[in-house]
Backbone as a ProteinNet text record, in pm:
[ID]
protein_1_A
[PRIMARY]
MLVGASPLLARCSLPGSTLGVGSKNFTESFVIAEIYAQALEAAGLRVDRLFNLGSTRIAIAAMQRGNIDLYPEYTGTALIDVLHHAPIHDPRLAFETVAREFERRYGIIWLDPAPMNNSQALATTRAVAARYHFETLSDVARAAPRLRLATIQEFLARADGLPGLQKFYGGFHFLEIRTYDIALKYQALLTGKADVASAFTTDGAIDIDALLLLRDDRQFWSAYNVAPVVRQAALTAHPRVAQILNAVSPAITDRAARAMNAAVENDQKDPADVAAAFLSEHGMGKK
[TERTIARY]
-742.6	-695	-809.2	-896.4	-1003.6	-1102.2	-1130.5	-1225.5	-1175.8	-1045.5	-989.4	-978.9	-966.2	-940.5	-1066.8	-1178.8	-1296.9	-1422.3	-1522.8	-1646.7	-1747.1	-1707.3	-1801.3	-1867.8	-1995.6	-2066.5	-2049	-2046.6	-2038	-2160.2	-2138.4	-2246.9	-2243.2	-2348	-2351.3	-2404.3	-2362.9	-2406.4	-2523	-2640.5	-2758.5	-2805	-2878.8	-2927.7	-2999.9	-2961	-3020.9	-2956	-2860.7	-2795.6	-2681.8	-2617.8	-2509.2	-2375.6	-2289.8	-2154.9	-2059	-1980.2	-1879.1	-1747.7	-1702.4	-1575.7	-1474.1	-1363	-1260.5	-1135.1	-1047.5	-915	-816.6	-689.4	-584.8	-557.3	-444.3	-427.1	-324.5	-328.9	-238.5	-309.8	-254.8	-322	-371.8	-285	-322.9	-438.3	-438	-547.3	-678.7	-673.6	-794.2	-850.2	-762.5	-807.3	-865.5	-795.8	-843.8	-971	-979	-1103.5	-1219.3	-1193.2	-1296.7	-1337.4	-1240.2	-1272	-1365.6	-1333.7	-1419.9	-1559.9	-1564.6	-1693.2	-1779.5	-1719.6	-1797	-1839.2	-1755.7	-1794.8	-1914.7	-1915.2	-2028.8	-2154.5	-2139.1	-2254.4	-2308.8	-2219.9	-2263.5	-2344.4	-2319	-2393.2	-2519.4	-2549.2	-2673.6	-2665	-2544.6	-2528.9	-2506.1	-2549.8	-2530.9	-2400	-2330.7	-2196.2	-2181.4	-2116.4	-2065.6	-1913.9	-1858.3	-1713.1	-1657.1	-1565.1	-1498.8	-1348.5	-1299.4	-1162.1	-1069.6	-939.8	-836.8	-834.2	-847.1	-850.1	-714.6	-607.9	-475	-401.9	-347.7	-258.5	-334	-257.9	-314.2	-382.3	-321.1	-379.1	-517.2	-532.1	-661.4	-762.8	-720.1	-811.8	-863.8	-776.6	-820.2	-910.9	-877.9	-965.1	-1103.6	-1109.5	-1237.5	-1316	-1247.6	-1313.3	-1369.4	-1290.2	-1332.8	-1451.6	-1458.1	-1569.5	-1692.3	-1677.1	-1788.9	-1806.6	-1708	-1715.5	-1702.7	-1623.5	-1615.1	-1629.5	-1666.1	-1682.5	-1570.3	-1501.3	-1393.9	-1302.6	-1181.7	-1085.4	-974.4	-893.6	-781.4	-660.7	-604	-485.7	-381.5	-257.3	-144.9	-94.4	-62	-17.8	108.2	202.9	326.9	304.4	216.3	184.4	121.7	26.1	-40.2	58.4	145.2	241	341.2	397.9	508.8	460.3	371.2	330.5	223.1	135.3	25.5	59.8	101.8	130.3	272.8	359.2	499.4	575.3	547.1	620.2	736	827.7	935.3	879	946	899.3	889.2	789.4	772.3	767.7	866.5	876.5	771.9	736.1	641.7	500.7	437.7	306.2	198.7	197.6	92.7	107	228.2	250.2	220.3	259	228.4	77.9	5.4	-140	-203.3	-162	-219.9	-196	-79.2	-46.4	-134.4	-145.9	-226.1	-374.5	-420.5	-563.1	-600.2	-516.6	-544.1	-542.9	-441.3	-425.7	-528.4	-564	-663.2	-801.4	-836.5	-965.8	-968.2	-858.9	-853.5	-850.7	-771.1	-753.2	-860.3	-902.9	-985.2	-1123	-1149.7	-1275.5	-1281.4	-1166.1	-1154.3	-1114.6	-1187.2	-1166.4	-1092.9	-989.2	-918.1	-982.8	-1027.7	-1074.8	-955.1	-981.6	-872.6	-775.7	-645.2	-547.7	-535.3	-498.3	-468.8	-327.2	-297.5	-158	-67.1	-124.4	-45.7	31.7	162.2	250.3	328.1	277.7	340.4	448	554.6	660.4	759.9	842.5	957.1	1050.7	1127.1	1221.4	1326.4	1431.9	1525.6	1520.6	1519	1510.8	1628.8	1659.9	1764.9	1731.6	1810.8	1795.3	1877.3	1844.2	1918.1	2061.5	2079.2	2214.3	2303	2249.9	2328	2357.1	2257.6	2279.1	2388.5	2390.7	2494.6	2631.6	2634.9	2762.6	2826.9	2746.2	2800.3	2784.6	2723.3	2709.8	2634.7	2517	2437.7	2295.9	2245.3	2110.3	2034.1	2106.6	2045.6	2077.4	2007.3	2036.3	2175.7	2219.9	2356.1	2459	2435.3	2525.8	2528.7	2410.5	2402.7	2466.7	2449.2	2509.8	2660.6	2722.9	2868.7	2909.8	2827.6	2863.8	2824.4	2750	2691.7	2790.5	2916.3	3008.3	3035.7	2998	3014.9	2882.7	2773.9	2641.1	2570.9	2481.8	2398.9	2254.7	2195.2	2059.1	1961	1851	1737.5	1625.3	1570.5	1471.1	1376.7	1277.8	1190.1	1239.9	1204.4	1255.7	1221.6	1102.5	1056.6	1147.1	1202.8	1285.3	1411.8	1453.8	1577.4	1556.8	1431.1	1403.4	1333.1	1264.8	1184.7	1272.4	1220.1	1291.2	1307.5	1213.8	1227.7	1278.2	1336.6	1399.8	1550.8	1621.8	1767.7	1830.6	1785.1	1845.7	1831.8	1717.9	1698.3	1788.1	1803.2	1893.1	2036.8	2080.7	2217.9	2239.9	2140.3	2152.6	2146.1	2055.2	2029.7	2133.5	2164	2256.3	2401.3	2418.8	2550.1	2569.2	2667.7	2690.9	2580.9	2546.2	2444.8	2482.9	2611.9	2657.7	2687.3	2588.5	2593	2688.1	2741.4	2826.7	2750.3	2622.9	2540.1	2394.6	2321.6	2178.4	2105.8	2008.1	1925	1778.1	1701.3	1558.7	1475.6	1366.5	1278.5	1133.9	1042.1	902.2	890.9	782.4	768.2	785.2	718.9	723.7	859	931.3	1054.1	1175.1	1168.7	1286.6	1316.5	1213.8	1238.4	1297.6	1258.1	1318.4	1467.6	1506	1648.6	1723.2	1659.2	1719.7	1733	1628	1624.8	1712.7	1734.6	1817.7	1963.4	1999.8	2138.4	2184.3	2089.6	2126.4	2137.6	2095.4	2103.9	2126	2179.7	2204.3	2100.8	2046.2	1948.5	1840.5	1717	1606.7	1525.4	1478.2	1382.9	1253.1	1180.3	1061.9	961.1	841.9	743.2	715.9	695.6	697.9	580.9	475.3	365	359.9	466.2	469.9	456.7	373.3	352.4	478	570.1	692.9	781.1	767.3	853.9	834.2	709.7	682.8	703.1	653.7	660.1	804.2	890.5	1030	1123.9	1067.3	1147	1256.2	1219.9	1316.8	1336.4	1449.7	1482.9	1472.2	1395.5	1386.6	1496.1	1574.7	1683.2	1625	1666.6	1609.3	1653.1	1556.5	1581.4	1629.7	1756.5	1807.2	1815.2	1814.4	1817.5	1682.6	1581.8	1442.8	1427.8	1464.5	1450.9	1313.4	1266	1145.3	1020.7	928.1	802.9	712.7	623.4	516.4	422.4	373.2	277.5	158.6	95	-23.6	-141	-220.3	-335.1	-458.5	-546	-668.8	-774.4	-901.8	-1006.3	-1007.7	-1009.3	-1029.4	-1166.7	-1246.5	-1388.3	-1422.2	-1500.5	-1548.7	-1634.8	-1615.6	-1692.8	-1842.6	-1883.9	-2026.4	-2081.9	-2003.1	-2048.1	-2059.7	-1966.2	-1968.1	-2085.5	-2118.4	-2234.6	-2363.1	-2370.5	-2489.3	-2498.8	-2385.6	-2380.4	-2289	-2330.4	-2241.1	-2197.5	-2270.5	-2232.4	-2103.8	-2065.7	-1945.5	-1824.1	-1811	-1694.1	-1690	-1800.9	-1804.6	-1773.3	-1829.7	-1810.7	-1664.6	-1605.8	-1469	-1366.3	-1394.3	-1302.7	-1296.8	-1403.6	-1402.6	-1318.7	-1304	-1228.8	-1078.6	-1037.8	-895.9	-802.2	-838.1	-741.7	-697.6	-778.3	-743.2	-649.5	-629	-543	-399.4	-328.3	-190.8	-94.4	35	135.2	123	111.4	104.9	-19.7	-133.5	-257.6	-246.4	-188.7	-175.4	-83.3	29.4	120.5	52	-25.4	-95.4	-199.8	-272.6	-375.7	-313.1	-205.4	-136.6	-84.8	-28.7	23.8	-87.4	-203	-315.2	-359.3	-355.2	-394.7	-283.6	-161	-52.2	9.4	11.7	74.8	-26	-140.4	-241.3	-352.4	-342.4	-441	-583.8	-600	-734.3	-791	-923.4	-990.5	-983.7	-949.8	-945.9	-1075.6	-1189.5	-1317.7	-1327.9	-1279	-1283.2	-1185.9	-1069.4	-970.8	-1026.3	-1090	-1149.9	-1261.6	-1344.4	-1454.4	-1401.1	-1294.6	-1235.3	-1178.5	-1114.8	-1059.8	-1171.4	-1278.7	-1388.3	-1455.9	-1470.4	-1530.3	-1444.1	-1314.3	-1221.4	-1233.5	-1262	-1270	-1413.2	-1507.8	-1646.2	-1713.3	-1670.3	-1726.5	-1788.7	-1802.2	-1857.9	-2008.4	-2064.4	-2209.4	-2256.2	-2366.3	-2423.2	-2499.1
522.9	614.2	660	565.3	598.8	694.4	673.7	761.1	904.2	922.5	1056.7	1115.7	1029.9	1079.6	1104.1	1040.4	1047.1	1043.7	1125.7	1125.4	1024.1	935.1	842.7	753.9	729.5	634.8	496.1	397.6	259.4	228.8	155	120.2	-29.5	-85.5	-229.7	-255.9	-368.4	-404.8	-502.1	-454.8	-538.7	-547.1	-652.6	-660.8	-532.1	-474.2	-351.2	-225.9	-240.5	-123.4	-75.6	32	91.9	31.7	7.5	-43.3	73.5	70	171.4	130.7	209.8	184.1	286.5	239.4	328.1	329.9	422.9	426.1	479.9	456.3	522	659.3	719.4	861.8	889	813.3	840.7	811.5	864.1	864.8	728	630	498.5	438.4	459.8	407.7	477.3	610.7	682.1	623.6	604.4	560.6	419.7	328.9	190.6	179.2	255	256.1	308.4	409.1	460.5	354.3	278.8	169.5	70.4	31.5	-61.7	-1.1	123.9	187.7	198.2	241.9	258.6	124.4	21.9	-111.1	-163.9	-140	-182.2	-104.5	26.1	107.5	65.7	33.5	-9.9	-138.7	-217.9	-342.7	-321.9	-196.4	-166.7	-157.1	-163.5	-152.8	-7.4	25.9	161.9	169.9	282.2	295.8	429.3	426.1	545.1	546.1	659.9	673.1	737.5	669.2	718.8	710.9	802.6	798.3	878.6	864.8	942.7	912.6	784.6	744.7	756.8	757.5	766.3	634.1	590.5	474.5	342.3	236.3	101.1	69.5	108.5	80.8	144.5	267.2	335.3	266.4	223.8	155.8	25.6	-51.6	-177.3	-150.6	-48.3	-11.7	27.2	99.3	137	13.9	-86	-211.2	-281.6	-290.1	-362.7	-294.7	-162.8	-88.9	-85.6	-130.4	-124	11.8	101.8	231.3	216.3	119.7	84.8	-66.6	-109.1	-251.8	-309.7	-224.8	-274.7	-159.5	-195.9	-98.2	-175.7	-110.2	-178.9	-188.7	-309.2	-330.7	-408.5	-400.7	-463.6	-581.3	-689.8	-809.2	-781.2	-707.1	-679.2	-592.5	-494	-408	-490.1	-574.4	-659	-754.3	-811.1	-909.9	-848.6	-733.5	-675.1	-578.7	-486	-381.5	-426.5	-517.5	-560.4	-689.3	-791.3	-921.5	-932.6	-840.5	-836.2	-964.4	-1013.2	-1126.4	-1074.2	-1162.6	-1128.9	-1116.6	-1041.2	-1031.6	-1168.5	-1184.6	-1305.8	-1263.1	-1304.3	-1260.6	-1327.9	-1452	-1527	-1471.2	-1419.9	-1355.4	-1447.4	-1572.4	-1663.7	-1694.5	-1720.4	-1751.5	-1630.7	-1511.1	-1389.4	-1372.6	-1392.3	-1377.7	-1482.1	-1606	-1711.3	-1684.3	-1631.4	-1603.4	-1493.5	-1381.3	-1270.7	-1303.7	-1376.7	-1412.5	-1501	-1597.3	-1688	-1612.2	-1530.2	-1463.3	-1352.2	-1278.6	-1172.8	-1230.4	-1341.4	-1402	-1451.2	-1513.8	-1569.9	-1460.6	-1356.5	-1254.9	-1146.6	-1106.7	-986.7	-1008.8	-1128.2	-1149.2	-1070.3	-1051.5	-978	-1074.9	-1069.3	-1160.8	-1089.4	-1153.1	-1102.6	-1162.4	-1075.9	-1121.7	-1137.5	-1168.6	-1200	-1082.6	-1109.7	-1001.8	-962.6	-839.2	-791.4	-832.9	-838.6	-861.6	-745.1	-625.7	-509.5	-537	-515.1	-541.4	-414.3	-335.5	-206.9	-227.9	-291.3	-329.1	-215	-230.6	-141.4	-157.5	-53.5	-59.7	49.6	37.5	147.2	183.4	313.4	361.7	452.6	462.3	553.3	599.2	691	728.9	632.9	626.2	537.2	587	717	772.5	730.6	736.9	695.9	546.2	466.4	322.1	288.7	360.5	336.4	381	492	543.3	446.9	389.4	302.8	153.2	122.6	-16.2	-102	-52.9	-139.4	-158.6	-280.1	-320.1	-380.8	-429.3	-505.2	-440.5	-487.1	-439.8	-483.3	-599.7	-642.3	-544.8	-496.8	-398.4	-270.1	-224.7	-102	-121	-237.6	-265.3	-244	-289.6	-276.6	-133.5	-66.1	68.7	177.8	142.8	242.5	344.9	308.2	410.2	526.5	510.7	619.8	690.1	646.4	690.6	772.7	862.3	942.7	891.7	868.6	814.5	924.1	935.2	1019.9	928.4	957.5	866.1	940.1	867.5	921.1	870.1	938.9	904.8	760.7	718.3	585	474.1	493.6	391	362.8	460.4	444.5	363	334	263.3	130.2	111.9	-9.7	-133.6	-246.9	-374.3	-411.4	-365.5	-392.3	-268.8	-173.9	-57.7	-73.9	35.7	31.8	-65.7	-72.8	-170.7	-314.3	-345.6	-479.8	-508.8	-411.1	-428	-451.6	-373.4	-388.1	-524.9	-573.2	-703.5	-817.7	-806.3	-917.5	-924.2	-807	-803.9	-778.6	-713.8	-659.1	-530.9	-451.5	-326.3	-225.1	-149.6	-43.6	66.1	95.5	205.4	323.5	410.1	515	628.5	691.6	809	919.4	935.3	1041.1	996	1025.9	996.8	1125.6	1163.4	1278.8	1237	1288.5	1255.1	1369.4	1330.8	1425.6	1383.8	1474.1	1435.1	1337.8	1259.9	1153.4	1205.4	1314.6	1364.1	1422.6	1477	1549.9	1459.6	1335.9	1249.6	1221.2	1216.6	1195.1	1319.9	1436.6	1559.8	1563.6	1514	1507.9	1419.8	1310.3	1218.9	1286.2	1352.4	1410.6	1534.7	1603.5	1725	1697.8	1571.6	1536.7	1551.4	1568.2	1577.9	1441.3	1338.7	1201.2	1108	990.2	888.6	777.1	751.8	644.9	699.4	655.7	696.4	575.4	575.5	472	496.5	388.9	400.7	293.6	310.2	203.6	171.1	46	2	53.3	106.6	161.2	313.9	378.9	525.3	577.5	677.5	732.6	788.9	838	900.1	801.9	674.1	575.1	579.5	583.6	591.4	732.3	830.7	968.9	1013.8	979.7	1023.5	917.6	808.1	700.6	651.2	627.4	579.7	429.5	383	241.3	185.6	76.5	8.2	-97.8	-95.6	-193	-327.1	-432.1	-564.5	-622.1	-672.5	-737.6	-880.4	-893.9	-1020.5	-1131.5	-1096.4	-1198.4	-1215.1	-1147.2	-1162.3	-1134.4	-1013.5	-971.6	-913.6	-825.6	-752.4	-838.4	-810.4	-883.6	-844.7	-936.3	-902.9	-802.2	-706.5	-606.8	-600.7	-714.2	-715.5	-651.9	-572.7	-507.6	-595.5	-591.4	-670.2	-600.5	-625.5	-576.2	-660.8	-595.1	-665.7	-625.2	-724.5	-703.3	-764.9	-693.2	-751.7	-874	-979.7	-1101.7	-1073	-988.2	-956.8	-889.2	-802	-734.1	-831.6	-923.8	-1021.5	-1117.7	-1150.6	-1235.6	-1164	-1033	-955	-923.6	-912.6	-875.3	-972.2	-1095.1	-1194.5	-1157.9	-1069.5	-1030.3	-949.6	-892.8	-809.4	-886.3	-1010.8	-1090.3	-1106.5	-1140.2	-1160	-1030.2	-919.7	-790.2	-747.7	-751.3	-701.5	-800.1	-929	-1026.6	-1011.6	-958.1	-934.3	-811.3	-719.2	-596.4	-617.4	-694.1	-702.7	-743	-838.5	-877.9	-764.9	-660.9	-549.9	-448.9	-458.2	-362.2	-413.9	-373.9	-416.1	-305.3	-336.2	-233.4	-116.5	-148.6	-43.4	43.2	-21.7	53	142.4	89.7	167.8	287.5	267.6	380.4	489	448	546	622.4	552.4	618.8	711.1	666.7	752.4	879.7	863.7	979.6	1075.1	1021.2	1107	1196.3	1143.8	1222.9	1319	1267.8	1346.3	1445.9	1411.6	1500.5	1581.5	1517.9	1585.6	1646.4	1630.3	1686.2	1641.8	1518.9	1465.9	1414.8	1417.7	1369.8	1216.7	1158.1	1011.4	944.7	1008.9	950	942.8	1046.5	1045.4	943	930.5	831.5	690.2	666.1	534.8	505	605.4	586.7	552.1	620	592	450.6	407.7	272.9	168.8	185.7	89	88.6	205.8	214	142.2	163.4	98.1	-53	-104.9	-250.3	-302	-218.2	-261.3	-290.9	-222.1	-252.7	-129.9	-18.7	101.6	103.7	218.9	235.3	234.9	169	160.7	288.3
2108.8	2005.1	1914.8	1879.1	1787.1	1851.3	1979.2	2046	2043.9	2066.1	2064.3	1925.2	1825.1	1690.3	1610.7	1649.7	1566.7	1651.4	1618.1	1693.6	1643	1553.7	1492.7	1596.6	1576.2	1660.6	1604.1	1692.3	1645.3	1560.1	1454.6	1363.5	1340.5	1290.2	1267.2	1127.9	1070.6	936.7	947.1	916.8	912.3	767.8	730.7	593.7	554.5	441.9	395.6	449.7	542.5	601	511.1	554.4	478.2	520	422.3	449.5	467.3	572.1	594.6	530.1	432.8	363.6	412.8	464.7	517.7	432.2	465.3	403.6	505.8	480.3	558	495.5	528.5	498.2	389	280.2	168.7	37.3	-70	-200.1	-242.3	-241.7	-292.2	-213	-81.6	0	-34.5	-56.9	-97.9	-227.7	-326.8	-459.1	-452.6	-387.4	-384.1	-300.3	-191.3	-113.8	-198.1	-281.8	-372.6	-474.5	-524.4	-617	-549.3	-426.9	-354.1	-335.4	-289.7	-261	-386.6	-496.6	-619.4	-679	-664.6	-713	-634.4	-503.8	-421	-457.4	-479.2	-518.1	-654.3	-747.6	-880.2	-872.8	-768.2	-748.2	-664.8	-630.7	-561.5	-410.8	-354.5	-209.5	-169.5	-49	1.4	80	62.7	118.1	190.1	305.8	372.8	357.6	320.1	308.4	435	498	618.4	594.4	509.4	462.9	555.1	526.3	595.6	745.2	779	919.7	987	910.4	970.1	960	1071.5	1073	1062.7	1041.1	1039.2	1171.9	1281.4	1412.8	1427.1	1378.7	1386	1296.4	1177.7	1085.5	1145.6	1208	1268.9	1388.8	1467	1578.9	1527.9	1415.6	1356.6	1312.7	1260.6	1223	1346.1	1451.1	1569.7	1637.9	1629.2	1689.3	1599.4	1473.9	1381.2	1317.1	1330.1	1263.8	1112.6	1069	927.6	914.2	793.2	766.4	681.9	607.1	521	482.5	444	391.5	320.6	237.5	171.2	264	272.9	356.1	276	320.7	252.8	335.1	266.5	339.3	420.5	363.4	435.4	558	546	661	772.1	735.7	835.3	900.7	819.8	868.6	965.7	928.1	1003.4	1110.9	1073.6	1167.1	1265.5	1221.6	1308.4	1381.7	1307.1	1367.9	1421.4	1381.3	1426.3	1389.1	1267.2	1211.6	1126.4	1095.3	1002.9	861	773	634.1	568.3	482.3	402	256.2	180	41	-47.6	-17.5	-100.9	-84.4	-191	-177.5	-122.9	-169.1	-123.3	24.5	69.5	210.2	297.9	253.6	329.5	343.6	233.3	237.7	329.3	316.1	399.9	547.9	580.3	720.3	776.6	704.6	758	757.8	655.6	650.9	769.9	799.3	912.3	1044.8	1065.2	1194.4	1214.6	1108.9	1123.9	1155	1093	1124.7	1269.3	1311.3	1447.1	1553.2	1530.6	1634.5	1633.1	1512.5	1501.7	1439.5	1389.5	1319	1189.2	1127.6	1002	891.4	779.9	668	555	504.6	386.9	262.3	171.9	42	-51.7	-178.1	-271	-285.9	-281.2	-299.3	-446.3	-469.4	-604.2	-642.7	-772.1	-813.2	-776.8	-754.7	-716	-588.2	-593.3	-479.8	-450	-355.3	-323	-217.4	-259.2	-166.2	-146.9	-44.1	-27	-147	-174.5	-285.8	-269.1	-346.5	-367.1	-514.8	-540.9	-678.5	-708.8	-836.6	-881.2	-1021.9	-1073.6	-1213.4	-1299.3	-1424.6	-1514.2	-1534.4	-1526.3	-1541	-1424	-1302.9	-1185.5	-1190.7	-1228.5	-1236.8	-1337.2	-1448.7	-1549.1	-1498.6	-1424.8	-1374.5	-1275.7	-1187.9	-1082.7	-1113.3	-1226.5	-1271.6	-1169.2	-1127.2	-1039.3	-1092.7	-1064.3	-1103.2	-986	-885.2	-776.8	-641.6	-538.7	-404	-359	-402.4	-368.7	-424.2	-546.6	-606.5	-522.9	-478.4	-400	-263.2	-204.2	-73.7	-78.8	-187.6	-201.7	-235.5	-316.8	-362.3	-262.8	-158.8	-67.9	-12.7	20.1	73.7	-21.8	-148.6	-245.4	-277.8	-215.4	-255.7	-148.2	-193.6	-104	-111.7	5	13.1	52.9	-22.4	14.9	61.7	179.7	233.8	327	378.4	481.7	616.5	722.3	854.6	894.1	859.5	898.5	845.5	725.8	662.4	743.3	823.1	900.7	1027.2	1062.2	1186.6	1166.9	1055.5	1035.2	1019.7	1066	1051	904.4	820.1	676.6	602.5	676.3	616.3	615.2	638.8	630.7	730.8	857	949.3	899	839.8	787.2	668.5	580.2	465.8	512.4	609.7	659.6	723.2	792.7	859.1	758.6	661.3	569	457.3	397.4	284.3	327.3	443	474.1	395.8	434.1	362.1	389.7	286.4	294.4	394.4	404.5	487.8	395.2	381.5	280.3	318.6	216.6	236.2	308.1	270.5	328.8	324.8	430.8	436.7	473.7	393.2	422.7	418.3	513.4	518	460.5	394.7	327.2	351.1	320	307.3	190.9	191.2	91.2	-50.7	-85.4	-223.4	-260.3	-162.8	-192.8	-211.9	-165.6	-180.4	-328.3	-411.3	-553.5	-618.7	-570.3	-621.2	-591.1	-473.9	-439.6	-538.8	-578.3	-675.2	-811.7	-855.1	-988.9	-1001.2	-890.6	-895.6	-859.2	-843.4	-819.2	-676.1	-581.7	-440.8	-373.9	-445.1	-394.4	-512	-481.2	-584.3	-580.6	-463.1	-441.9	-349.6	-369.9	-283	-242.1	-118.5	-79.1	-154.8	-181.9	-266.7	-229.4	-285.4	-286.6	-432.7	-462.8	-602.2	-685.5	-621.7	-701	-695.9	-651	-652.8	-795.5	-813.3	-946.7	-1008.1	-925.5	-976.2	-1053	-1026.2	-1092.6	-1243.3	-1287.7	-1431.2	-1484.6	-1412.6	-1461	-1481.2	-1386.1	-1391.3	-1448.6	-1500.9	-1562.3	-1468.9	-1343.1	-1245	-1257.2	-1207.1	-1210.2	-1069.5	-1052.7	-924.3	-917.8	-811.2	-796.7	-753.5	-820.5	-797.5	-663.3	-588.5	-459.2	-486.9	-522.3	-574.8	-469.8	-341.7	-236.2	-166.8	-221.3	-176.3	-27	10.3	149.4	178.9	92.4	124.4	116.7	206.4	211.9	95.3	60.8	-33.4	32.2	-46.5	1.7	-93.2	-115.7	-200.9	-126.8	-198.9	-137	-153	-53.4	-56.6	28.3	0.1	89.8	217.5	332	458.7	510.6	551.5	581.3	716.7	795.7	920.7	890.9	968.9	949.6	957.7	1052.5	1068	943.4	883.2	762.1	645.8	638	530.2	545.6	667.5	692.8	653.2	684.8	651.9	503.4	438	296.1	221.1	200.5	138.4	-3.1	-71.3	-207.7	-210.8	-97.8	-93.7	-144.3	-103	-144.4	-295.7	-356.8	-501.8	-575.6	-527.4	-594.1	-589	-470.5	-455.9	-510.5	-504.6	-564.5	-716.3	-775.7	-920.5	-956	-861.5	-885.2	-872.1	-772.5	-736.1	-849.7	-937.8	-1041.7	-1133.2	-1145	-1234.9	-1169.8	-1038.6	-968.8	-973.6	-1074.7	-1099	-1057.1	-1055.8	-1027.2	-1124.9	-1252.9	-1354.9	-1335.1	-1309.3	-1288.4	-1165.5	-1058.6	-935.6	-955.6	-1024.1	-1048.6	-1130.6	-1231.4	-1315.3	-1234.6	-1149.4	-1068.6	-964.7	-900.5	-804	-870.8	-990.9	-1063.6	-1103.8	-1140.7	-1179.9	-1065	-942.9	-825.8	-785.1	-775.8	-717.2	-814.9	-943.5	-1041.7	-1121.3	-1152.9	-1234.1	-1149.6	-1016.8	-922.9	-952.7	-997.9	-1018.9	-886.6	-878	-757.8	-753.6	-636.3	-627.8	-672.2	-646.2	-687.1	-840.3	-908.6	-1055	-1111.8	-1049.3	-1093.7	-1075.4	-962.2	-936.8	-1036.3	-1065.9	-1160.8	-1299.9	-1341.1	-1472.7	-1477.3	-1369.5	-1361.8	-1375.1	-1300.2	-1304.9	-1441.8	-1500.2	-1633.2	-1737.4	-1726.8	-1820.6	-1816.2	-1697.8	-1680	-1676.7	-1717.8	-1729.4	-1597.9	-1490.7	-1358.8	-1292.1	-1367.6	-1309.2	-1316.8	-1277.3	-1282.2	-1427	-1450.6	-1587	-1621
[MASK]
+++++++++++++++++++++++++++++++++++++++++++++++++++++++++++++++++++++++++++++++++++++++++++++++++++++++++++++++++++++++++++++++++++++++++++++++++++++++++++++++++++++++++++++++++++++++++++++++++++++++++++++++++++++++++++++++++++++++++++++++++++++++++++++++++++++++++++++++++++++++++++++++

């Protein structure tokens, strides 16, 4: 897949060489990859940016070929989409599982995870929640026959999407389901075309539109903490990478991620500028 998708030549990390920092193809991945890249540059390391690689499978293939040395990954994505394990709600256990298996299978090392947990979610407006008296996923499961769901196509097929909710909670048989592009599902919610929308917990729209995230009261959804994943060879060649990026991760919180996502998607700011402002705010940018 990678050969067809990218003309990049395989590269290797030798002492003094350039580190390849990659990203997947969505806003949050661009921003966090920029944070990693700029933090490394601020520490004196040279960086090549190879962003917008596409899917998780392509990103891992790029790592294995040496096209990139690191990129931001999510514990839940690694657990479910790559390792094909069941969701693990406990963040520490999810991290330990993916860290162990990625090192064993791929020679990829997980550095410290951020507190940011971009998990699956269902969102609604406060007016709808008050009308139907729901706060939790259990409440929505029971009320679903009266509710309209706005979602993306993927949510209807994933094991941790609607099929998983129906199996784990019971219920969740909605009156109407309509699929939208990622950005438009929130518009359906705000314009009254839907009562509930699938969401990710760090979407910028949650704060901007004052949406309410329904609580996963039975702890179905997996943890999705983000962390730098690094090729073992690159880490051996550049041992400072772990210290640099482990110092960055604690500042990447849900609130920080939502604000940065909103700055790019709503205010049309460049991800590089958003990342620079974040690092400056936390005293980790270029001097």
